N, C-alpha and C positions, 0 to 999 in steps of 0.2 A: 629478446623474446624468443621463447621456444617455438619451433615450427608447428608443433602439435597444437599449441594454443591458437596460432593464426589460422590453422586449417579447421579448427572447430567452428569457425564462423561461416564456412562454405560447404557445399555438397561436392564431394570428390567422386570421380568415376573410377580412378585408378591411381595408386601411389606406388612408385618403385623407389625403394631405398628407405632410409630411416627418417621419421619425423621427430625423433628425439634429439634434435640438434638446435644450436643457437643461431638465430638470424640477427644480423647487425643492422640491416636496413632493407627497405622494400623499394622497388623501382620498376617502371615499365620502359626505361631507357637503358639499353644494353651498355651504352657508353658510361653510365654512372655506376655500373656494377663494380664492386670490390670484393675482397675476401669476406665471405659471410652474407652476401646479398641474397635476397629472394627476388628473382626476376619474373615478372608476369608478362607473358607474350600476348599482347592485345592486337587484334586485327583492326587497324584504324582505317580511316577513309582513304588515305594516300599511302600508308605504310603498314605492312604486316609484321608485327613483332616476332612472328615465328621465323622469319628470315634472319633474325639477329640472335637466335638462341645460342649458336656456337660462339659468337662474339661475347655474349654475356657470360658464358661458362669460362671462356678464356680469360675474361677479366676478373674471375673469382667467384661467380655466382655459385652459392652452395645448394640452392634449390631453384627449380623452375616450375612455374604454373603455366600450362598451355592446353590447347584444345587437341593437339596432335603431338604425341611424343615421338621424337626422331628415331629412326631405325637403329643407328649406332649411338647409344647413350653412354655417357661417362658414369662408371660405377661409383665415383666419388661424389656424384651429384644426386640429390633427391628429386624425382620427377613426379609432378602432380598433374593429372589430366582432369579437366573440368569441361562442362558442356559449353560454357561461355566465359572466356577469361576476362572480358570487360566487366561483366557482372561480378565475377569473383574478385577483381581488383578493388571494387568499391567496398565490399565486405571486409576484405583483408586490410584495406587502408583504415577503415573504421576501427577494426580490432587493434591495429597497430597503435593508434592514438587513443585507445581505451574508450571507444565509442562516445566521442564528445557530443554528438547530436542528441544523445539520450540524456545529457546533463543540461540541455538547453531547451527552452521553448522555441523550437525552430519553425519558422513559417516560410513557405515557398510561394513565390508569385510567378505565374506564367500567363502568357497571352502575347499578342502581337505588339500592342501599344500599352503604355502605362505601367509596365513592370518596374522601371527604375523609380518612378515617382512613388508608387505605392510601397515598395520595399523600403525606400529611404524614409518615408513618412511613418512607417511602422517603427523603424529604428528610432526616429526622433520622438515619436509619441512615448515609447518605452522610457527614454531618457528623461522626458519631461515629467513622467510619473515617478521619477527617482530610481529607475532600474538601470543597471549596467547592461549595455547592449552592443551587439556587433552587426555589421552590414556587409553583404556581398552583392555588389552591383556592377553594372556596366561602367559607371562613372568612376567609382572608387570602392575599395574594401576598407572597412573601419573596424577597429577593435577599441571601443570607447572613443577617445579623441584621436587615437593614433591612426593615421591614414597609410594604407598600403596600396601601391599602384595596381590597377586592375587591367589585365591583359585580355581576359575573356569574360563574357557575361557570366558563365559558370566555369570555374577552374576544373582541372582534372581531379580525380578522386583523392590522390595523395596530397596535393596542394590544398584542396578543399577541406579535408579532414584535419590537416595541419593548422589551417586558419581557425577552424572551429575549436580545436584543442587550445590554441592560444587565447581564444575568447573565454573558454572555461577557466584557464589559468589566471586570466585577468579579472575573474569574478563575474563575468557576464551571465545573466540568467535568460536573456532573450536574444535571438538572432533572426534577421530577416534576409532572405536571399532571392535573387532572380533565378528562375529556372528556365533556361532557353530550350527551344525545341531540339537544337543540336545536342545539348546535354542530356535531355531525356532519351533521345534516340540512341546516343552513344553510351548510355548507362553511367554517365558521370555522377549521377546522384544515387547510384546503387548503394545499398547498405545504410543510407541515412534514415533517421527516424524523425518524421515531421509531425509537429503538433497541429499543423493546419496548412491548407493550400488555398490559394486565391486565384480565380480566373478573371482576367480583365476583358478580353475580347479577342477575336481572331479574324484577320483579313489577310489578303495575299502578301506573302513575304517568304524569303528564303527558298523559293522554288528552284533555284539553281542547285540546292542541296537535296531537298525533299522530292523534287520532280513534279509531284501533284499536290493539289490543295488537300485532297483526302489524306495523303500521307503526312502532310503537315499537321492536320487536325489530330490524326492518330498519335503523333509524337507528343503533342500537348496533352492529349487525353490520358496517355500512359502514366503521366505523373499522378493523376487522380486515381487511376486504377490501382495503384500501389500504396495509396494512403492507408494507414492502419485504422481499425475500428475506433481507436481512442482519439483520432484526429477529427477536425472539422474541415469541410469543403465549402468555401464561400464562393458562389458563382454569380456572374452578371446576368440577370434576367433580361436585360435590354439587348443582349447579343443572341442571335438566333441559334448559336451553338452552345449557349450557356448551360442548358440542361443536358445537352449531349455529352459535355465534358464529365459530368458527374453521374451518368446513368449506371455505371458499373462500379462505382466506388463503394468501399466499406465504411468510409467516413460519414459522419453526420452532416447532411447537406443543409446549407443555409443560403438564402438569396439576397441580393441587393439590387436596387434599381433607382433611376431618377425619372422614370416614365410611368411606372405602374406600381401597384401594391406588391410589397416584398417584405421579407423579414426586416430588412434595413432599407428605409425609404429616404432618399435625398431629394430636396427640391430647391431650385434656384429662386430666390426672392428678388434680388437685384444683381445685375451683372455689369461690371465696369472694367476698364483696362487695368486698374490698379487693385482689383479684388472683387469679391462678390459676397453678398449676404445669402446664406443658405439655411435650411432647416434639415435636421436629421431626426426622423421619427417624431416630428413636431417641435423639436427644440431648435431655436434660432441660434446661428453662429455667424460671426463676421470673420471672413477669411481673406488671405492675401493672394488667393488664386483666382483665375479667370477661365471662363468657358465651360461648356457642358461636359467636355471630356475630363476636365479637372473636377467637376462636380461629381462625376462617376467615380473617379479615383478617390476622392475624399470620402464618398459614401462607403467604398470598400474598406478604407482605413477605419472609419467609424465602426463598421460591422465587425472587423477583425478585433478592434480594441474591446468591444463589448464581449465578444466570444473569449477573449483572453482574460476577462474578469476585471477589467479596469472600472473604477468608480464612475458610474454614468453621470453623476452630478458634476464631477470635476472635468469630465471629458470635453464638453463644449469649450471651456476655458483653455484647455490644453490645445485643442484643435485650432483655436483662434491664434495661437502662437506659432503654428507651423509655417514654414517659409518654402517657396518654390525651389525645386532642384535646379542646379546650375545647367543652363542650356535648355531648359524646358519653359517655354513662354517667358523668357527673360527679357525684360523691357529696358530700353535706352531712349533718352530724350535729347534732342538737339536744342540749341539756344533759340532757334526760330520756330519751335513748336512741332517738329517732326518726331513721330514715335517709331522706333525700330524694335522689332521682336525677333529674338534669336531662338529657334526651336529645333529640336532633334528630328522633327517629322521627316521620315525617310521612306514612308509607304504612302500609297494613294489615300488610304483611309485616314492616316494621321494628318496628312496635309489638308484634307477636307475638314477634319475636326478643328484644326487651328484656324483656318480661314473662316469657317462658319462662326467660330468664337469671336473673331474680329468683327465680322459683319453683324453679329447679334448685338454688339455694343455700339458700333459706329453707324450702322445703317448705310445709307447712301450719301451721307453728308461729307465724306472724304474719299480720297482715292487710296486704293490698296495696291501696292507694288510688291510682287513676289519674286524673290531670287531663289532659284533652286536648281538642282542637278540630280544625277543618279550615279551611283558607284559603278566602277568598272569591274569586270569579271564576276558579276552578280546577276541576279534574275533580270533578263532583258525584257521580259514580258510586261513588267510594271512601268517601264520607261514612258510609253505613250500615255499610260493612265495617269502618271504623275503630272505630265504636261497638261493633260486635259483637266485634271482637278484644279491646277493652278490657274489656267486660262478662264475656266468657268466662274471662278470666284475672285478674280483680280481685275483691276483696271489696266494694269501693265504687268507683263511677265518678262523676266530676264532669265533665260536658260544658260547655265554655266557649268563649270566642272565641280564635281564633288570630290571623291577619291577615285580618279580614273584608273589607277593601278596599271595594268598592262595593256589597256585599251587606248585607242586614240580618242582624246576628249571630244573632238568635233564629231566623231562617229557616234558617240553616246548621245550627243545633243541631237543629231539627225534622227536617231531612234525615238527620241522624245517628240520631236517635231512631227513625226509620222502620225501622232495621235491627234493632230490639230487640222481643222478645215481652214479654208481661206480666210474666213472672218476672224477666227481665233488667232491666226498667224499675224494678222495686221497689228495686234497689240502685243506681239511677242518679238523680242530681239534676242540674239545669241551672242554671248561674250564668253569666250573660253576661259580667260583669266578671271578667277573668282574675285580677286581683290579689285580689279577694274569693274567687275559686275556690281559689286557692292557700292563702289564710288559712283557709278552711273545711276544706281537707284536713288542715292541721296541727291544727285543733281536733278533728277526727274521729279522728286517729291517737293511739295510745298507745305506751308504751315497747316497743321491739322491732319496731314496725310500719315498713313501707316505703311512701313516697309516690313515685310516678313522675309527673313533670311532663314531658309529651311534646309534641313538635311544633316547638318553636322553638330549643331547644338554645343555640347560640352567639349567636343574634340579640339585638341590643340595641335593638330597635324593635318597634312594633306599628303596622300600617297600618290606619287606620279612615277610611273614605271616601277623601278625597284628602289626608289628613294623616298624616304619619309621626311618631309619638310615641315618646319614649324608654321602653323597657320591656325588662327583662332578667329572665328567670325565675330566674337565679342570685341576683340582688340581692333579688328578691321572697321567695324561700324563706329567705334569711338574715334578712331583716327580720321575716318571720312567725315564725321560730323565736325571735327575741328577745322577741316578745310573749307567748310561752307562760308 
């Protein structure tokens, strides 16, 4: 592709050298540069690409996009100065792959909780309506039935546009993707054309990165600020920041709620551990989902489906066929009548939502035993809040390891225990080994009781130190049940 064509997608402040040259590939990694590469020097969180410009040129980069042009430049290289190279990378990546997001009905889902469920169900709904669709999520990326491992909630711009391009090549007309706060703040979604955006909710999370809750909100809000006039913005009226998210958007705003009047109103008719009956704008639907948080998720999916133009008469039947996402309120049953629920809940609010869903169904007629932990090298402030949420809504709590990473697991548990008073500590035990914690929960439970294993959900690994070991909560609870 000609460099001039790539640069037509961005605003340049200075160009030194010719733009009438061929570019063979684009990259933000100097190690991947070869003859004919365009290198984009991005200032990252831990690494500044400007420090690797010379390496990129030595490896063959024909052109360099950067925010500061070096003093001694190679005359054989074309230099392009821009105000923000991270933003420029997104537009260049889109141009390189022939702007795939404009050839799809691309929906972005952002918020603290519910992103994976809503994005996945939008993908599934499209397919049930006979459309070819793609998915970009925390759990997995999909192009129709083909699964591609997911390493980040939102990939980098080059990988992201590459995946969208493959979706277009596969004939997809719809794509749903999670938009993380990191991705919005780092401009990983720069250059993408969204047909719609959905806001789920916002509670404390990722403050190790954003530092303040206000900065976290601003990162989420920036996604809606950049939506085009042609898009819709569907926001959760039940969240106090729901309307804040869309106050500056150019998109057409729509609301959804399970508590009050909204454009799209969901209501729980009957709630059970194996599903619930709901109504959407007065139409009853039998679903395989449980809990108020899932009722909210389903209402968002219903609203998005209507806004995408799906047949309203067929929609209730389609929604009744939707199934829960792996590791999201996923249930397991023992031979002696114990129910275990594996859920990704890794924030205080998510944990409250899941435990409230369990109590709404079971009341006080059974014991609830919660197994949970907190990740290492992440927001320490939420640790005591997680323990408090579990202790206030459980009969027994077992604090254990999540992904301790570089921290001492027992120290993380001590941080969690700091949130509990003496009475709450009496029903709390600490078991560092997660496998042993799950087995202990099954030993404590009796027929009719419910065990919640929270925090890891779909994950099939545990990060301890610098090692990633295979560990799957779902496998562990099945194995523990067999030993009863």
